[in-house]
C-alpha positions in Angstrom: -24.2 -37.5 21.3 -25.2 -39.8 23.9 -27.0 -39.3 27.0 -24.7 -39.3 30.1 -25.9 -41.9 32.8 -25.8 -41.2 36.5 -22.4 -43.3 36.8 -20.8 -41.5 34.3 -21.8 -37.8 35.8 -20.4 -38.8 38.9 -17.2 -40.3 37.6 -16.7 -36.9 35.6 -17.4 -35.0 38.5 -14.7 -37.0 40.6 -12.3 -36.6 37.8 -12.8 -32.9 37.4 -12.6 -32.3 41.1 -9.5 -34.5 41.7 -7.5 -33.3 38.7 -8.0 -29.6 39.5 -7.5 -30.0 43.1 -4.2 -32.2 42.2 -2.9 -29.4 40.2 -3.9 -26.6 42.7 -2.0 -28.6 45.6 1.1 -29.1 43.2 1.1 -25.3 42.8 0.4 -24.5 46.4 3.3 -26.9 47.4 6.7 -24.9 48.0 9.8 -26.5 47.5 12.3 -26.3 50.1 16.0 -25.1 49.7 17.9 -27.9 47.6 20.3 -28.4 50.3 17.5 -29.4 52.7 16.7 -32.8 54.0 13.4 -33.0 52.6 13.8 -31.6 49.4 13.9 -34.9 47.3 10.4 -35.6 49.3 8.8 -32.4 48.6 9.8 -32.6 44.8 8.6 -36.1 44.3 5.4 -35.2 46.0 4.9 -32.4 43.5 5.6 -34.8 40.8 3.1 -37.3 41.9 0.3 -34.5 42.3 1.3 -33.5 38.8 0.9 -37.1 37.6 -2.2 -37.8 39.4 -3.9 -34.5 38.1 -3.0 -35.6 34.5 -4.5 -39.1 35.0 -7.7 -37.8 36.4 -8.3 -35.3 33.5 -7.2 -37.7 30.9 -10.1 -40.1 32.3 -12.5 -37.0 32.4 -11.2 -36.4 28.5 -12.0 -40.4 27.7 -15.5 -40.1 29.5 -16.5 -36.8 27.5 -15.2 -38.1 24.2 -17.2 -41.4 24.7 -20.4 -39.7 24.6 -19.8 -38.4 21.3 -18.8 -41.8 19.8 -21.3 -44.2 18.4 -19.8 -47.5 20.1 -19.5 -49.3 16.7 -16.1 -50.9 16.4 -13.6 -49.5 13.8 -12.4 -51.8 11.0 -8.6 -52.0 10.4 -7.7 -51.9 6.6 -4.2 -52.0 5.3 -3.4 -51.1 1.8 0.2 -51.3 0.1 -1.0 -48.2 -2.3 -2.1 -44.8 -1.1 -5.5 -43.6 -1.6 -6.2 -41.4 -4.6 -8.2 -38.4 -4.9 -9.7 -36.3 -7.8 -8.2 -32.8 -8.5 -9.6 -30.8 -11.0 -10.6 -34.1 -12.7 -7.3 -35.8 -12.5 -7.0 -38.8 -10.3 -3.8 -38.2 -8.0 -2.3 -40.5 -5.3 -2.0 -38.9 -1.8 1.4 -39.9 -1.9 1.9 -37.5 -4.5 -0.4 -34.7 -3.0 1.3 -34.8 0.5 4.8 -35.1 -1.2 4.2 -31.7 -2.8 2.8 -30.1 0.1 6.0 -31.0 2.1 8.2 -29.6 -1.0 6.0 -26.3 -1.1 6.4 -25.9 2.9 9.9 -26.4 2.5 10.2 -23.8 -0.5 8.5 -21.4 1.4 10.9 -21.9 4.5 13.8 -21.6 2.2 12.5 -18.4 1.1 12.0 -16.9 4.2 15.5 -18.1 5.5 16.9 -16.4 2.3 15.3 -13.3 2.8 15.4 -12.8 6.4 18.1 -15.0 8.0 20.9 -15.3 5.5 21.4 -11.6 5.0 22.0 -11.3 8.9 24.9 -13.8 8.7 28.0 -13.2 10.7 31.4 -14.6 11.0 30.9 -16.0 14.2 27.5 -18.1 13.8 24.7 -18.6 16.5 21.5 -19.3 16.7 19.8 -20.7 13.4 22.8 -19.8 11.4 24.7 -22.2 13.4 22.1 -24.7 13.0 21.8 -24.5 9.3 25.6 -24.6 8.9 25.9 -27.3 11.2 23.1 -29.2 9.1 24.8 -28.6 5.9 28.5 -29.2 6.9 27.1 -32.7 8.6 25.7 -33.8 5.4 28.6 -32.6 3.3 31.1 -34.5 5.3 29.0 -37.9 6.0 28.5 -37.9 2.0 32.2 -37.3 1.5 33.0 -40.0 4.0 30.7 -42.7 2.4 31.7 -41.6 -1.1 35.2 -41.7 -1.2 35.6 -38.8 -4.0 34.4 -35.6 -4.5 30.8 -35.1 -4.0 29.5 -34.5 -7.5 26.5 -32.6 -6.0 25.6 -35.8 -3.9 25.3 -33.7 -0.9 22.5 -32.0 -2.4 20.6 -34.6 -3.6 20.8 -36.5 -0.3 20.1 -33.4 1.8 17.0 -32.7 -0.3 16.1 -36.4 -0.1 16.4 -36.6 3.8 14.5 -33.1 4.0 11.6 -34.6 1.8 11.7 -37.8 4.1 11.6 -35.9 7.3 8.7 -34.1 6.2 7.1 -36.8 5.0 7.3 -38.5 8.5 6.2 -35.5 10.3 2.8 -35.8 8.3 1.7 -38.8 9.9 1.7 -36.6 13.3 -1.6 -35.2 11.6 -3.2 -38.3 11.1 -2.1 -38.3 7.3 -0.8 -41.5 5.4 2.9 -40.3 4.9 4.4 -40.8 1.2 7.0 -43.2 2.5 4.1 -45.5 3.5 3.4 -46.1 -0.2 5.4 -49.0 -2.0 5.3 -47.0 -5.2 7.1 -44.1 -3.6 9.7 -45.8 -1.9 10.3 -47.7 -4.9 10.7 -44.8 -7.2 13.5 -43.3 -4.9 15.1 -46.7 -4.5 15.0 -46.6 -8.3 16.8 -43.3 -8.3 19.3 -45.0 -6.2 19.8 -47.8 -8.4 20.5 -45.5 -11.6 23.0 -43.3 -9.5 24.9 -46.4 -8.4 25.6 -47.5 -12.2 25.9 -43.8 -13.1 28.6 -42.7 -11.1 30.1 -46.6 -11.5 30.2 -46.2 -15.2 31.5 -42.5 -15.0 34.5 -43.4 -12.5 35.5 -46.6 -14.2 34.1 -46.7 -17.9 32.2 -49.5 -19.1 35.0 -52.1 -19.2 36.0 -51.1 -15.7 32.5 -51.1 -14.2 31.8 -54.8 -15.8 35.0 -56.0 -14.5 34.3 -54.9 -10.9 30.8 -56.5 -11.2 32.5 -59.9 -12.4 35.1 -60.2 -9.7 36.7 -62.4 -8.8 35.6 -64.2 -11.8 33.3 -64.0 -14.9 31.3 -67.0 -13.2 30.1 -64.5 -10.6 28.5 -62.1 -13.0 24.9 -63.2 -12.8 24.8 -63.4 -9.2 26.3 -59.6 -8.9 23.8 -58.6 -11.4 20.7 -60.1 -9.5 22.3 -58.8 -6.5 22.3 -55.1 -7.8 18.9 -55.7 -8.9 17.9 -56.7 -5.5 19.3 -53.5 -3.9 16.4 -51.2 -4.9 13.8 -53.7 -3.8 15.7 -54.2 -0.5 15.8 -50.2 0.0 12.2 -49.8 -1.0 10.6 -52.5 1.0 12.8 -51.5 4.2 11.5 -47.8 4.4 7.8 -48.9 3.4 7.6 -51.6 5.7 9.0 -49.8 8.7 6.8 -46.7 8.0 3.7 -48.6 7.4 4.4 -50.8 10.5 4.6 -47.9 12.6 1.4 -46.3 11.2 -0.4 -49.8 11.9 0.9 -49.8 15.5 -0.4 -46.2 15.8 -3.8 -47.1 14.5 -4.3 -50.4 16.9 -3.5 -48.0 19.9 -6.2 -45.4 18.6 -8.5 -48.9 18.5 -7.8 -50.1 21.7 -8.2 -47.1 23.8 -11.2 -45.7 21.8 -12.5 -42.6 23.7 -9.3 -42.6 25.8 -7.0 -42.4 23.0 -6.1 -38.6 23.9 -2.6 -38.0 25.2 -1.1 -41.4 25.1 -1.4 -41.8 21.1 0.4 -38.4 21.1 3.2 -39.3 23.0 3.8 -42.8 21.3 3.5 -41.1 18.0 6.8 -39.0 18.8 8.3 -42.4 18.5 6.4 -44.3 15.9 5.4 -41.5 13.7 8.6 -39.1 14.0 11.7 -41.0 15.8 11.3 -44.1 14.0 10.8 -43.0 10.5 13.9 -40.7 10.9 16.1 -43.8 11.8 14.8 -45.2 8.5 15.6 -42.1 6.7 19.1 -42.3 7.8 19.4 -45.9 7.0 18.1 -45.2 3.6 20.5 -42.5 2.8 23.7 -44.6 4.4 22.9 -47.7 2.4 22.3 -45.4 -0.9 25.9 -43.9 -0.3 27.5 -47.1 0.8 26.4 -48.9 -2.3 27.3 -45.8 -4.5 30.4 -45.7 -2.8 31.2 -49.3 -3.6 30.7 -48.9 -7.0 33.5 -46.3 -7.4 35.9 -48.2 -5.6 
């Protein structure tokens, strides 16, 4: 811990006093009746006092945290593959480890829901029951719309896949590298999609029908279609991996740029780069997977 200078002590005292005074003044400010002429002005004043107090306390936190930092610049290193850890003498990728953590947490939530929520289901859904039924029916309808045929358990797989990806995205909010930022992991799921595309294609059309559909409009196009189909898992894997890794790098750069003042702002940005943005990529991955499978059975 560094010894604070006189300037730092004065700055911390000013920020602490000003922040507390701003929040105290906001608490004392009474809003008039909403119909009153000065209502908007009073409301704006309260908002500005809260903003001022938050900014001053944020600066205070940065000054305090700066005393515990060594001042050395952190280097940004990016790896396509995730780190590996030793568990009972076995080298395991952190992507696999974090994926299993997400799976275990989801299983625990499922067991708790089965024991304490599902037995209380009623004819008129509300609360958690309504949320669960809406999620399941939405995925089922979405799969049926994209697949154009009977679901054939695709809804179960896509729902499980989306749950795993969403859980992986929220892992980054705790400062951990999400499994979807590992090219090997995203390529594995993309290869599953590639297998399912051909499985359902051969299942619905038969061997000759599948080959004929690939060779449309004539046999000369067959090599190009084969290369196009092979490129599908590569495209799916790289899209999900690149966007997740890009968001992770942006957040790391924000932490490096702000240094001791990284409290608060990265948390707000993390809601987008570590949660909302990956959720969009999950939707795209599932949507494209269903689209390609649907095209194979048309």
